[in-house]
All heavy atoms as TSV, in Angstrom:
chain	resi	resn	atom	element	x	y	z
A	1	MET	N	N	-4.689	-5.179	-14.150
A	1	MET	CA	C	-4.859	-6.148	-13.095
A	1	MET	C	C	-6.310	-6.622	-13.058
A	1	MET	O	O	-6.566	-7.799	-12.881
A	1	MET	CB	C	-4.463	-5.546	-11.763
A	1	MET	CG	C	-4.494	-6.522	-10.641
A	1	MET	SD	S	-3.728	-5.849	-9.177
A	1	MET	CE	C	-4.662	-6.678	-7.950
A	2	ALA	N	N	-7.251	-5.722	-13.260
A	2	ALA	CA	C	-8.657	-6.102	-13.214
A	2	ALA	C	C	-9.020	-7.030	-14.365
A	2	ALA	O	O	-9.887	-7.891	-14.215
A	2	ALA	CB	C	-9.544	-4.860	-13.255
A	3	ALA	N	N	-8.359	-6.886	-15.510
A	3	ALA	CA	C	-8.654	-7.759	-16.650
A	3	ALA	C	C	-8.029	-9.140	-16.467
A	3	ALA	O	O	-8.598	-10.148	-16.885
A	3	ALA	CB	C	-8.138	-7.121	-17.931
A	4	LEU	N	N	-6.863	-9.210	-15.839
A	4	LEU	CA	C	-6.187	-10.494	-15.657
A	4	LEU	C	C	-6.688	-11.278	-14.458
A	4	LEU	O	O	-6.676	-12.499	-14.463
A	4	LEU	CB	C	-4.680	-10.270	-15.479
A	4	LEU	CG	C	-3.893	-9.852	-16.703
A	4	LEU	CD1	C	-2.453	-9.577	-16.319
A	4	LEU	CD2	C	-3.962	-10.933	-17.763
A	5	PHE	N	N	-7.092	-10.575	-13.423
A	5	PHE	CA	C	-7.398	-11.217	-12.148
A	5	PHE	C	C	-8.417	-12.351	-12.247
A	5	PHE	O	O	-8.168	-13.435	-11.725
A	5	PHE	CB	C	-7.855	-10.167	-11.135
A	5	PHE	CG	C	-7.825	-10.655	-9.721
A	5	PHE	CD1	C	-6.628	-10.758	-9.044
A	5	PHE	CD2	C	-8.988	-11.032	-9.075
A	5	PHE	CE1	C	-6.583	-11.216	-7.739
A	5	PHE	CE2	C	-8.960	-11.498	-7.774
A	5	PHE	CZ	C	-7.756	-11.584	-7.108
A	6	PRO	N	N	-9.587	-12.163	-12.899
A	6	PRO	CA	C	-10.570	-13.267	-12.917
A	6	PRO	C	C	-10.128	-14.466	-13.745
A	6	PRO	O	O	-10.605	-15.582	-13.534
A	6	PRO	CB	C	-11.813	-12.651	-13.532
A	6	PRO	CG	C	-11.579	-11.204	-13.633
A	6	PRO	CD	C	-10.121	-10.967	-13.495
A	7	ASN	N	N	-9.216	-14.265	-14.676
A	7	ASN	CA	C	-8.815	-15.354	-15.565
A	7	ASN	C	C	-7.646	-16.182	-15.038
A	7	ASN	O	O	-7.323	-17.215	-15.609
A	7	ASN	CB	C	-8.436	-14.783	-16.938
A	7	ASN	CG	C	-9.610	-14.090	-17.589
A	7	ASN	OD1	O	-10.753	-14.486	-17.399
A	7	ASN	ND2	N	-9.335	-13.046	-18.333
A	8	LEU	N	N	-7.021	-15.740	-13.985
A	8	LEU	CA	C	-5.870	-16.461	-13.444
A	8	LEU	C	C	-6.301	-17.535	-12.450
A	8	LEU	O	O	-7.339	-17.413	-11.807
A	8	LEU	CB	C	-4.930	-15.484	-12.725
A	8	LEU	CG	C	-4.168	-14.508	-13.598
A	8	LEU	CD1	C	-3.396	-13.540	-12.729
A	8	LEU	CD2	C	-3.229	-15.247	-14.525
A	9	PRO	N	N	-5.489	-18.582	-12.305
A	9	PRO	CA	C	-5.757	-19.561	-11.245
A	9	PRO	C	C	-5.500	-18.920	-9.882
A	9	PRO	O	O	-4.888	-17.850	-9.797
A	9	PRO	CB	C	-4.754	-20.682	-11.530
A	9	PRO	CG	C	-3.689	-20.058	-12.335
A	9	PRO	CD	C	-4.333	-18.945	-13.116
A	10	PRO	N	N	-5.944	-19.537	-8.807
A	10	PRO	CA	C	-5.782	-18.932	-7.473
A	10	PRO	C	C	-4.337	-18.569	-7.120
A	10	PRO	O	O	-4.089	-17.531	-6.518
A	10	PRO	CB	C	-6.322	-20.003	-6.531
A	10	PRO	CG	C	-7.294	-20.764	-7.356
A	10	PRO	CD	C	-6.747	-20.755	-8.745
A	11	LEU	N	N	-3.378	-19.400	-7.504
A	11	LEU	CA	C	-1.982	-19.077	-7.210
A	11	LEU	C	C	-1.540	-17.827	-7.968
A	11	LEU	O	O	-0.859	-16.960	-7.422
A	11	LEU	CB	C	-1.068	-20.255	-7.561
A	11	LEU	CG	C	0.419	-20.024	-7.309
A	11	LEU	CD1	C	0.674	-19.782	-5.820
A	11	LEU	CD2	C	1.231	-21.188	-7.830
A	12	GLY	N	N	-1.944	-17.710	-9.213
A	12	GLY	CA	C	-1.617	-16.529	-10.000
A	12	GLY	C	C	-2.245	-15.270	-9.432
A	12	GLY	O	O	-1.642	-14.196	-9.452
A	13	GLN	N	N	-3.464	-15.384	-8.908
A	13	GLN	CA	C	-4.129	-14.245	-8.280
A	13	GLN	C	C	-3.360	-13.789	-7.049
A	13	GLN	O	O	-3.181	-12.592	-6.828
A	13	GLN	CB	C	-5.551	-14.617	-7.898
A	13	GLN	CG	C	-6.462	-14.812	-9.083
A	13	GLN	CD	C	-7.847	-15.271	-8.668
A	13	GLN	OE1	O	-8.105	-15.534	-7.496
A	13	GLN	NE2	N	-8.745	-15.377	-9.624
A	14	LYS	N	N	-2.890	-14.737	-6.271
A	14	LYS	CA	C	-2.140	-14.392	-5.060
A	14	LYS	C	C	-0.817	-13.716	-5.402
A	14	LYS	O	O	-0.421	-12.742	-4.769
A	14	LYS	CB	C	-1.914	-15.648	-4.215
A	14	LYS	CG	C	-3.202	-16.183	-3.643
A	14	LYS	CD	C	-3.003	-17.461	-2.888
A	14	LYS	CE	C	-4.333	-17.962	-2.372
A	14	LYS	NZ	N	-4.221	-19.124	-1.522
A	15	VAL	N	N	-0.134	-14.211	-6.421
A	15	VAL	CA	C	1.128	-13.603	-6.844
A	15	VAL	C	C	0.875	-12.198	-7.378
A	15	VAL	O	O	1.609	-11.257	-7.066
A	15	VAL	CB	C	1.820	-14.484	-7.906
A	15	VAL	CG1	C	2.970	-13.753	-8.559
A	15	VAL	CG2	C	2.277	-15.785	-7.295
A	16	LEU	N	N	-0.170	-12.025	-8.160
A	16	LEU	CA	C	-0.488	-10.717	-8.736
A	16	LEU	C	C	-0.820	-9.691	-7.655
A	16	LEU	O	O	-0.350	-8.551	-7.701
A	16	LEU	CB	C	-1.650	-10.846	-9.712
A	16	LEU	CG	C	-1.997	-9.613	-10.530
A	16	LEU	CD1	C	-0.828	-9.210	-11.405
A	16	LEU	CD2	C	-3.220	-9.880	-11.380
A	17	VAL	N	N	-1.573	-10.091	-6.661
A	17	VAL	CA	C	-1.901	-9.176	-5.564
A	17	VAL	C	C	-0.654	-8.840	-4.763
A	17	VAL	O	O	-0.436	-7.686	-4.372
A	17	VAL	CB	C	-3.004	-9.776	-4.661
A	17	VAL	CG1	C	-3.157	-8.995	-3.388
A	17	VAL	CG2	C	-4.320	-9.809	-5.410
A	18	GLY	N	N	0.190	-9.822	-4.520
A	18	GLY	CA	C	1.422	-9.568	-3.777
A	18	GLY	C	C	2.357	-8.625	-4.511
A	18	GLY	O	O	2.954	-7.727	-3.910
A	19	VAL	N	N	2.482	-8.787	-5.813
A	19	VAL	CA	C	3.351	-7.920	-6.603
A	19	VAL	C	C	2.755	-6.520	-6.731
A	19	VAL	O	O	3.475	-5.530	-6.688
A	19	VAL	CB	C	3.607	-8.553	-7.997
A	19	VAL	CG1	C	4.268	-7.584	-8.932
A	19	VAL	CG2	C	4.434	-9.809	-7.850
A	20	ALA	N	N	1.453	-6.423	-6.854
A	20	ALA	CA	C	0.799	-5.113	-6.997
A	20	ALA	C	C	0.829	-4.315	-5.700
A	20	ALA	O	O	0.649	-3.095	-5.723
A	20	ALA	CB	C	-0.643	-5.306	-7.457
A	21	THR	N	N	1.069	-4.964	-4.590
A	21	THR	CA	C	1.118	-4.262	-3.306
A	21	THR	C	C	2.340	-3.358	-3.199
A	21	THR	O	O	2.261	-2.275	-2.611
A	21	THR	CB	C	1.131	-5.289	-2.163
A	21	THR	OG1	O	-0.030	-6.108	-2.272
A	21	THR	CG2	C	1.149	-4.617	-0.818
A	22	LEU	N	N	3.452	-3.765	-3.774
A	22	LEU	CA	C	4.693	-2.991	-3.653
A	22	LEU	C	C	4.585	-1.589	-4.254
A	22	LEU	O	O	4.932	-0.617	-3.588
A	22	LEU	CB	C	5.849	-3.774	-4.265
A	22	LEU	CG	C	6.168	-5.092	-3.566
A	22	LEU	CD1	C	7.261	-5.833	-4.307
A	22	LEU	CD2	C	6.545	-4.851	-2.128
A	23	PRO	N	N	4.097	-1.422	-5.497
A	23	PRO	CA	C	3.965	-0.058	-6.008
A	23	PRO	C	C	2.930	0.772	-5.252
A	23	PRO	O	O	3.080	1.986	-5.119
A	23	PRO	CB	C	3.555	-0.220	-7.468
A	23	PRO	CG	C	3.615	-1.633	-7.782
A	23	PRO	CD	C	3.838	-2.409	-6.530
A	24	VAL	N	N	1.899	0.120	-4.736
A	24	VAL	CA	C	0.895	0.847	-3.956
A	24	VAL	C	C	1.522	1.395	-2.679
A	24	VAL	O	O	1.319	2.569	-2.328
A	24	VAL	CB	C	-0.314	-0.065	-3.638
A	24	VAL	CG1	C	-1.225	0.564	-2.604
A	24	VAL	CG2	C	-1.081	-0.382	-4.900
A	25	LEU	N	N	2.295	0.578	-1.985
A	25	LEU	CA	C	2.955	1.046	-0.767
A	25	LEU	C	C	3.971	2.149	-1.064
A	25	LEU	O	O	4.080	3.123	-0.320
A	25	LEU	CB	C	3.629	-0.118	-0.043
A	25	LEU	CG	C	2.683	-1.103	0.633
A	25	LEU	CD1	C	3.470	-2.256	1.240
A	25	LEU	CD2	C	1.850	-0.418	1.677
A	26	TYR	N	N	4.709	2.011	-2.160
A	26	TYR	CA	C	5.664	3.049	-2.522
A	26	TYR	C	C	4.942	4.370	-2.829
A	26	TYR	O	O	5.387	5.437	-2.406
A	26	TYR	CB	C	6.499	2.616	-3.724
A	26	TYR	CG	C	7.434	3.707	-4.191
A	26	TYR	CD1	C	8.572	4.010	-3.465
A	26	TYR	CD2	C	7.158	4.441	-5.336
A	26	TYR	CE1	C	9.428	5.018	-3.871
A	26	TYR	CE2	C	7.998	5.451	-5.747
A	26	TYR	CZ	C	9.132	5.736	-5.012
A	26	TYR	OH	O	9.966	6.736	-5.414
A	27	SER	N	N	3.848	4.292	-3.543
A	27	SER	CA	C	3.082	5.493	-3.861
A	27	SER	C	C	2.522	6.143	-2.604
A	27	SER	O	O	2.545	7.370	-2.476
A	27	SER	CB	C	1.936	5.153	-4.821
A	27	SER	OG	O	2.449	4.638	-6.015
A	28	LEU	N	N	2.009	5.347	-1.701
A	28	LEU	CA	C	1.491	5.898	-0.454
A	28	LEU	C	C	2.604	6.551	0.368
A	28	LEU	O	O	2.398	7.608	0.965
A	28	LEU	CB	C	0.816	4.808	0.366
A	28	LEU	CG	C	-0.544	4.354	-0.144
A	28	LEU	CD1	C	-1.031	3.159	0.674
A	28	LEU	CD2	C	-1.531	5.476	-0.088
A	29	TYR	N	N	3.771	5.941	0.387
A	29	TYR	CA	C	4.903	6.537	1.107
A	29	TYR	C	C	5.255	7.890	0.497
A	29	TYR	O	O	5.469	8.867	1.196
A	29	TYR	CB	C	6.115	5.605	1.053
A	29	TYR	CG	C	7.328	6.179	1.736
A	29	TYR	CD1	C	7.456	6.111	3.112
A	29	TYR	CD2	C	8.334	6.805	1.012
A	29	TYR	CE1	C	8.556	6.648	3.759
A	29	TYR	CE2	C	9.439	7.347	1.640
A	29	TYR	CZ	C	9.546	7.264	3.013
A	29	TYR	OH	O	10.623	7.802	3.641
A	30	TYR	N	N	5.295	7.937	-0.814
A	30	TYR	CA	C	5.649	9.167	-1.496
A	30	TYR	C	C	4.599	10.255	-1.264
A	30	TYR	O	O	4.935	11.422	-1.102
A	30	TYR	CB	C	5.818	8.895	-2.991
A	30	TYR	CG	C	6.300	10.101	-3.757
A	30	TYR	CD1	C	7.628	10.500	-3.661
A	30	TYR	CD2	C	5.445	10.835	-4.559
A	30	TYR	CE1	C	8.090	11.603	-4.348
A	30	TYR	CE2	C	5.900	11.946	-5.244
A	30	TYR	CZ	C	7.217	12.323	-5.144
A	30	TYR	OH	O	7.661	13.422	-5.810
A	31	MET	N	N	3.335	9.880	-1.247
A	31	MET	CA	C	2.269	10.871	-1.072
A	31	MET	C	C	2.118	11.323	0.377
A	31	MET	O	O	1.799	12.477	0.632
A	31	MET	CB	C	0.926	10.304	-1.556
A	31	MET	CG	C	0.852	10.165	-3.037
A	31	MET	SD	S	-0.742	9.616	-3.708
A	31	MET	CE	C	-1.566	8.827	-2.405
A	32	ILE	N	N	2.346	10.450	1.343
A	32	ILE	CA	C	2.082	10.790	2.740
A	32	ILE	C	C	3.336	11.285	3.449
A	32	ILE	O	O	3.311	12.319	4.119
A	32	ILE	CB	C	1.499	9.576	3.486
A	32	ILE	CG1	C	0.131	9.229	2.913
A	32	ILE	CG2	C	1.384	9.867	4.975
A	32	ILE	CD1	C	-0.457	7.946	3.449
A	33	VAL	N	N	4.433	10.576	3.319
A	33	VAL	CA	C	5.618	10.887	4.113
A	33	VAL	C	C	6.464	11.978	3.462
A	33	VAL	O	O	6.936	12.882	4.134
A	33	VAL	CB	C	6.460	9.624	4.362
A	33	VAL	CG1	C	7.710	9.949	5.147
A	33	VAL	CG2	C	5.626	8.594	5.104
A	34	THR	N	N	6.667	11.913	2.171
A	34	THR	CA	C	7.497	12.905	1.485
A	34	THR	C	C	6.655	13.681	0.478
A	34	THR	O	O	6.828	13.534	-0.726
A	34	THR	CB	C	8.669	12.230	0.755
A	34	THR	OG1	O	8.127	11.288	-0.167
A	34	THR	CG2	C	9.601	11.557	1.709
A	35	PRO	N	N	5.762	14.541	0.941
A	35	PRO	CA	C	4.858	15.211	0.001
A	35	PRO	C	C	5.509	16.334	-0.791
A	35	PRO	O	O	4.867	16.940	-1.631
A	35	PRO	CB	C	3.760	15.751	0.915
A	35	PRO	CG	C	4.432	15.970	2.209
A	35	PRO	CD	C	5.452	14.878	2.314
A	36	GLY	N	N	6.755	16.650	-0.531
A	36	GLY	CA	C	7.408	17.715	-1.273
A	36	GLY	C	C	7.222	19.063	-0.598
A	36	GLY	O	O	6.896	19.159	0.584
A	37	TRP	N	N	7.399	20.098	-1.352
A	37	TRP	CA	C	7.351	21.440	-0.801
A	37	TRP	C	C	5.912	21.896	-0.656
A	37	TRP	O	O	5.148	21.900	-1.624
A	37	TRP	CB	C	8.109	22.400	-1.709
A	37	TRP	CG	C	8.135	23.783	-1.184
A	37	TRP	CD1	C	8.757	24.210	-0.059
A	37	TRP	CD2	C	7.513	24.913	-1.761
A	37	TRP	NE1	N	8.575	25.551	0.098
A	37	TRP	CE2	C	7.807	26.013	-0.936
A	37	TRP	CE3	C	6.736	25.115	-2.894
A	37	TRP	CZ2	C	7.354	27.296	-1.205
A	37	TRP	CZ3	C	6.290	26.388	-3.170
A	37	TRP	CH2	C	6.603	27.462	-2.327
A	38	MET	N	N	5.530	22.246	0.558
A	38	MET	CA	C	4.192	22.748	0.831
A	38	MET	C	C	4.340	24.096	1.527
A	38	MET	O	O	4.701	24.141	2.705
A	38	MET	CB	C	3.421	21.780	1.732
A	38	MET	CG	C	3.200	20.433	1.112
A	38	MET	SD	S	2.232	19.327	2.142
A	38	MET	CE	C	3.206	19.232	3.608
A	39	PRO	N	N	4.129	25.196	0.819
A	39	PRO	CA	C	4.361	26.506	1.416
A	39	PRO	C	C	3.426	26.776	2.586
A	39	PRO	O	O	2.207	26.697	2.458
A	39	PRO	CB	C	4.103	27.475	0.264
A	39	PRO	CG	C	3.205	26.732	-0.657
A	39	PRO	CD	C	3.572	25.283	-0.522
A	40	GLY	N	N	4.005	27.079	3.724
A	40	GLY	CA	C	3.218	27.458	4.896
A	40	GLY	C	C	2.350	26.360	5.475
A	40	GLY	O	O	1.449	26.624	6.248
A	41	ASN	N	N	2.601	25.141	5.119
A	41	ASN	CA	C	1.771	24.039	5.611
A	41	ASN	C	C	2.587	23.184	6.569
A	41	ASN	O	O	3.206	22.211	6.177
A	41	ASN	CB	C	1.247	23.192	4.450
A	41	ASN	CG	C	0.231	22.179	4.916
A	41	ASN	OD1	O	-0.174	22.169	6.075
A	41	ASN	ND2	N	-0.202	21.331	4.015
A	42	GLU	N	N	2.600	23.542	7.797
A	42	GLU	CA	C	3.294	22.757	8.816
A	42	GLU	C	C	2.297	22.172	9.814
A	42	GLU	O	O	2.604	22.002	10.971
A	42	GLU	CB	C	4.322	23.633	9.542
A	42	GLU	CG	C	5.510	24.001	8.677
A	42	GLU	CD	C	6.310	22.783	8.249
A	42	GLU	OE1	O	6.440	21.832	9.035
A	42	GLU	OE2	O	6.790	22.784	7.103
A	43	ARG	N	N	1.081	21.901	9.357
A	43	ARG	CA	C	0.067	21.337	10.250
A	43	ARG	C	C	0.446	19.949	10.731
A	43	ARG	O	O	0.256	19.613	11.877
A	43	ARG	CB	C	-1.288	21.249	9.544
A	43	ARG	CG	C	-1.950	22.550	9.318
A	43	ARG	CD	C	-3.335	22.377	8.775
A	43	ARG	NE	N	-3.503	21.116	8.063
A	43	ARG	CZ	C	-4.595	20.775	7.443
A	43	ARG	NH1	N	-5.628	21.574	7.428
A	43	ARG	NH2	N	-4.699	19.640	6.823
A	44	PHE	N	N	0.935	19.153	9.815
A	44	PHE	CA	C	1.244	17.767	10.162
A	44	PHE	C	C	2.751	17.597	10.291
A	44	PHE	O	O	3.493	17.764	9.337
A	44	PHE	CB	C	0.695	16.815	9.104
A	44	PHE	CG	C	-0.786	16.934	8.926
A	44	PHE	CD1	C	-1.320	17.439	7.756
A	44	PHE	CD2	C	-1.643	16.565	9.938
A	44	PHE	CE1	C	-2.678	17.553	7.593
A	44	PHE	CE2	C	-3.007	16.678	9.778
A	44	PHE	CZ	C	-3.527	17.176	8.602
A	45	LYS	N	N	3.188	17.247	11.454
A	45	LYS	CA	C	4.613	17.042	11.695
A	45	LYS	C	C	5.068	15.740	11.028
A	45	LYS	O	O	4.257	14.848	10.769
A	45	LYS	CB	C	4.865	17.002	13.192
A	45	LYS	CG	C	4.443	18.288	13.887
A	45	LYS	CD	C	5.094	18.381	15.237
A	45	LYS	CE	C	4.664	19.619	15.958
A	45	LYS	NZ	N	4.961	20.861	15.309
A	46	PRO	N	N	6.355	15.639	10.708
A	46	PRO	CA	C	6.846	14.433	10.023
A	46	PRO	C	C	6.546	13.135	10.773
A	46	PRO	O	O	6.250	12.122	10.157
A	46	PRO	CB	C	8.352	14.670	9.928
A	46	PRO	CG	C	8.502	16.146	9.961
A	46	PRO	CD	C	7.390	16.647	10.843
A	47	ILE	N	N	6.598	13.148	12.097
A	47	ILE	CA	C	6.324	11.917	12.848
A	47	ILE	C	C	4.865	11.504	12.708
A	47	ILE	O	O	4.542	10.312	12.659
A	47	ILE	CB	C	6.747	12.063	14.331
A	47	ILE	CG1	C	6.746	10.703	15.023
A	47	ILE	CG2	C	5.852	13.031	15.062
A	47	ILE	CD1	C	7.873	9.827	14.626
A	48	LEU	N	N	3.974	12.473	12.587
A	48	LEU	CA	C	2.557	12.160	12.395
A	48	LEU	C	C	2.317	11.580	11.008
A	48	LEU	O	O	1.557	10.622	10.847
A	48	LEU	CB	C	1.706	13.412	12.607
A	48	LEU	CG	C	0.203	13.239	12.502
A	48	LEU	CD1	C	-0.285	12.258	13.559
A	48	LEU	CD2	C	-0.487	14.566	12.641
A	49	ARG	N	N	2.990	12.144	10.003
A	49	ARG	CA	C	2.849	11.609	8.644
A	49	ARG	C	C	3.412	10.193	8.560
A	49	ARG	O	O	2.825	9.314	7.932
A	49	ARG	CB	C	3.552	12.523	7.643
A	49	ARG	CG	C	2.844	13.835	7.443
A	49	ARG	CD	C	3.338	14.564	6.219
A	49	ARG	NE	N	4.770	14.729	6.169
A	49	ARG	CZ	C	5.401	15.873	6.396
A	49	ARG	NH1	N	4.716	16.946	6.699
A	49	ARG	NH2	N	6.716	15.930	6.308
A	50	LEU	N	N	4.550	9.963	9.218
A	50	LEU	CA	C	5.149	8.630	9.201
A	50	LEU	C	C	4.272	7.621	9.931
A	50	LEU	O	O	4.080	6.502	9.462
A	50	LEU	CB	C	6.543	8.662	9.823
A	50	LEU	CG	C	7.304	7.341	9.813
A	50	LEU	CD1	C	7.535	6.877	8.387
A	50	LEU	CD2	C	8.616	7.493	10.546
A	51	SER	N	N	3.712	8.009	11.057
A	51	SER	CA	C	2.846	7.081	11.788
A	51	SER	C	C	1.561	6.800	11.015
A	51	SER	O	O	1.059	5.675	11.038
A	51	SER	CB	C	2.541	7.614	13.186
A	51	SER	OG	O	1.867	8.841	13.108
A	52	ALA	N	N	1.032	7.782	10.304
A	52	ALA	CA	C	-0.154	7.543	9.474
A	52	ALA	C	C	0.169	6.567	8.352
A	52	ALA	O	O	-0.619	5.657	8.050
A	52	ALA	CB	C	-0.673	8.852	8.897
A	53	PHE	N	N	1.334	6.730	7.733
A	53	PHE	CA	C	1.746	5.798	6.680
A	53	PHE	C	C	1.929	4.392	7.230
A	53	PHE	O	O	1.490	3.424	6.612
A	53	PHE	CB	C	3.038	6.266	6.015
A	53	PHE	CG	C	3.659	5.204	5.162
A	53	PHE	CD1	C	3.093	4.861	3.954
A	53	PHE	CD2	C	4.786	4.522	5.576
A	53	PHE	CE1	C	3.650	3.860	3.167
A	53	PHE	CE2	C	5.352	3.535	4.809
A	53	PHE	CZ	C	4.776	3.199	3.591
A	54	LEU	N	N	2.591	4.260	8.376
A	54	LEU	CA	C	2.826	2.937	8.947
A	54	LEU	C	C	1.526	2.241	9.310
A	54	LEU	O	O	1.390	1.025	9.116
A	54	LEU	CB	C	3.747	3.044	10.158
A	54	LEU	CG	C	5.192	3.415	9.847
A	54	LEU	CD1	C	5.984	3.599	11.134
A	54	LEU	CD2	C	5.838	2.381	8.954
A	55	LEU	N	N	0.571	2.992	9.818
A	55	LEU	CA	C	-0.734	2.407	10.143
A	55	LEU	C	C	-1.449	1.938	8.879
A	55	LEU	O	O	-1.988	0.822	8.824
A	55	LEU	CB	C	-1.590	3.423	10.902
A	55	LEU	CG	C	-2.963	2.946	11.338
A	55	LEU	CD1	C	-2.821	1.847	12.377
A	55	LEU	CD2	C	-3.762	4.099	11.899
A	56	LEU	N	N	-1.430	2.757	7.839
A	56	LEU	CA	C	-2.058	2.388	6.584
A	56	LEU	C	C	-1.337	1.218	5.921
A	56	LEU	O	O	-1.978	0.296	5.415
A	56	LEU	CB	C	-2.083	3.600	5.652
A	56	LEU	CG	C	-2.865	3.480	4.365
A	56	LEU	CD1	C	-4.326	3.160	4.656
A	56	LEU	CD2	C	-2.766	4.770	3.584
A	57	ALA	N	N	-0.013	1.242	5.947
A	57	ALA	CA	C	0.764	0.152	5.350
A	57	ALA	C	C	0.533	-1.159	6.099
A	57	ALA	O	O	0.417	-2.216	5.474
A	57	ALA	CB	C	2.243	0.506	5.347
A	58	ALA	N	N	0.448	-1.099	7.421
A	58	ALA	CA	C	0.190	-2.318	8.198
A	58	ALA	C	C	-1.180	-2.894	7.860
A	58	ALA	O	O	-1.335	-4.118	7.755
A	58	ALA	CB	C	0.291	-2.021	9.685
A	59	THR	N	N	-2.143	-2.033	7.666
A	59	THR	CA	C	-3.481	-2.498	7.295
A	59	THR	C	C	-3.468	-3.174	5.928
A	59	THR	O	O	-4.054	-4.245	5.746
A	59	THR	CB	C	-4.472	-1.321	7.293
A	59	THR	OG1	O	-4.434	-0.690	8.566
A	59	THR	CG2	C	-5.871	-1.780	6.985
A	60	ILE	N	N	-2.795	-2.557	4.972
A	60	ILE	CA	C	-2.728	-3.130	3.622
A	60	ILE	C	C	-1.959	-4.443	3.624
A	60	ILE	O	O	-2.397	-5.433	3.026
A	60	ILE	CB	C	-2.094	-2.117	2.653
A	60	ILE	CG1	C	-3.046	-0.942	2.440
A	60	ILE	CG2	C	-1.740	-2.769	1.322
A	60	ILE	CD1	C	-2.457	0.204	1.669
A	61	VAL	N	N	-0.829	-4.483	4.297
A	61	VAL	CA	C	-0.020	-5.708	4.343
A	61	VAL	C	C	-0.775	-6.828	5.047
A	61	VAL	O	O	-0.718	-7.985	4.622
A	61	VAL	CB	C	1.344	-5.429	5.002
A	61	VAL	CG1	C	2.084	-6.708	5.317
A	61	VAL	CG2	C	2.179	-4.539	4.102
A	62	THR	N	N	-1.503	-6.502	6.089
A	62	THR	CA	C	-2.306	-7.518	6.776
A	62	THR	C	C	-3.376	-8.085	5.850
A	62	THR	O	O	-3.574	-9.304	5.785
A	62	THR	CB	C	-2.957	-6.924	8.035
A	62	THR	OG1	O	-1.934	-6.437	8.900
A	62	THR	CG2	C	-3.798	-7.957	8.761
A	63	GLY	N	N	-4.059	-7.222	5.129
A	63	GLY	CA	C	-5.083	-7.684	4.193
A	63	GLY	C	C	-4.507	-8.550	3.084
A	63	GLY	O	O	-5.083	-9.590	2.732
A	64	VAL	N	N	-3.372	-8.143	2.539
A	64	VAL	CA	C	-2.740	-8.936	1.472
A	64	VAL	C	C	-2.244	-10.267	2.031
A	64	VAL	O	O	-2.392	-11.312	1.387
A	64	VAL	CB	C	-1.597	-8.143	0.823
A	64	VAL	CG1	C	-0.748	-9.016	-0.068
A	64	VAL	CG2	C	-2.156	-6.971	0.042
A	65	THR	N	N	-1.694	-10.262	3.236
A	65	THR	CA	C	-1.218	-11.502	3.850
A	65	THR	C	C	-2.373	-12.464	4.096
A	65	THR	O	O	-2.246	-13.675	3.834
A	65	THR	CB	C	-0.498	-11.194	5.177
A	65	THR	OG1	O	0.566	-10.285	4.907
A	65	THR	CG2	C	0.049	-12.451	5.801
A	66	ILE	N	N	-3.477	-11.946	4.566
A	66	ILE	CA	C	-4.654	-12.815	4.777
A	66	ILE	C	C	-5.137	-13.394	3.448
A	66	ILE	O	O	-5.491	-14.562	3.362
A	66	ILE	CB	C	-5.766	-12.029	5.498
A	66	ILE	CG1	C	-5.363	-11.765	6.935
A	66	ILE	CG2	C	-7.094	-12.771	5.418
A	66	ILE	CD1	C	-6.305	-10.828	7.676
A	67	PHE	N	N	-5.125	-12.566	2.391
A	67	PHE	CA	C	-5.570	-13.067	1.088
A	67	PHE	C	C	-4.606	-14.115	0.536
A	67	PHE	O	O	-5.046	-15.140	0.021
A	67	PHE	CB	C	-5.691	-11.902	0.094
A	67	PHE	CG	C	-6.072	-12.344	-1.289
A	67	PHE	CD1	C	-7.376	-12.709	-1.569
A	67	PHE	CD2	C	-5.129	-12.412	-2.297
A	67	PHE	CE1	C	-7.734	-13.126	-2.842
A	67	PHE	CE2	C	-5.469	-12.835	-3.566
A	67	PHE	CZ	C	-6.786	-13.193	-3.842
A	68	VAL	N	N	-3.306	-13.858	0.655
A	68	VAL	CA	C	-2.325	-14.766	0.062
A	68	VAL	C	C	-2.217	-16.061	0.851
A	68	VAL	O	O	-2.184	-17.154	0.256
A	68	VAL	CB	C	-0.941	-14.074	-0.037
A	68	VAL	CG1	C	0.148	-15.060	-0.383
A	68	VAL	CG2	C	-1.004	-12.956	-1.060
A	69	PHE	N	N	-2.179	-16.001	2.169
A	69	PHE	CA	C	-1.984	-17.221	2.951
A	69	PHE	C	C	-3.276	-17.837	3.470
A	69	PHE	O	O	-3.245	-18.861	4.128
A	69	PHE	CB	C	-1.030	-16.933	4.118
A	69	PHE	CG	C	0.357	-16.625	3.665
A	69	PHE	CD1	C	0.898	-15.372	3.843
A	69	PHE	CD2	C	1.118	-17.594	3.033
A	69	PHE	CE1	C	2.174	-15.080	3.411
A	69	PHE	CE2	C	2.398	-17.322	2.588
A	69	PHE	CZ	C	2.919	-16.054	2.789
A	70	GLY	N	N	-4.388	-17.190	3.202
A	70	GLY	CA	C	-5.681	-17.764	3.607
A	70	GLY	C	C	-6.064	-18.904	2.690
A	70	GLY	O	O	-5.416	-19.194	1.693
A	71	GLU	N	N	-7.092	-19.552	3.019
A	71	GLU	CA	C	-7.517	-20.695	2.216
A	71	GLU	C	C	-8.381	-20.216	1.139
A	71	GLU	O	O	-8.539	-20.261	0.130
A	71	GLU	CB	C	-8.283	-21.652	3.102
A	71	GLU	CG	C	-7.395	-22.105	4.220
A	71	GLU	CD	C	-7.824	-23.419	4.770
A	71	GLU	OE1	O	-8.321	-24.258	4.032
A	71	GLU	OE2	O	-7.643	-23.621	5.977
């Protein structure tokens, strides 16, 4: 993405950022909400992990939306 980004026209840059957001959000969901088996680690309740993900995802989506629909 870093090699293609400067060489693309503005519309291509917006499409590339929009498409690259989906795997980033999926990875964050997998790392934060469903971290797998953690022995003896019940510090963070599932609702706290989900709310942390939603806050982070909202921030990322807002930034991408501003970049894509901004001038």
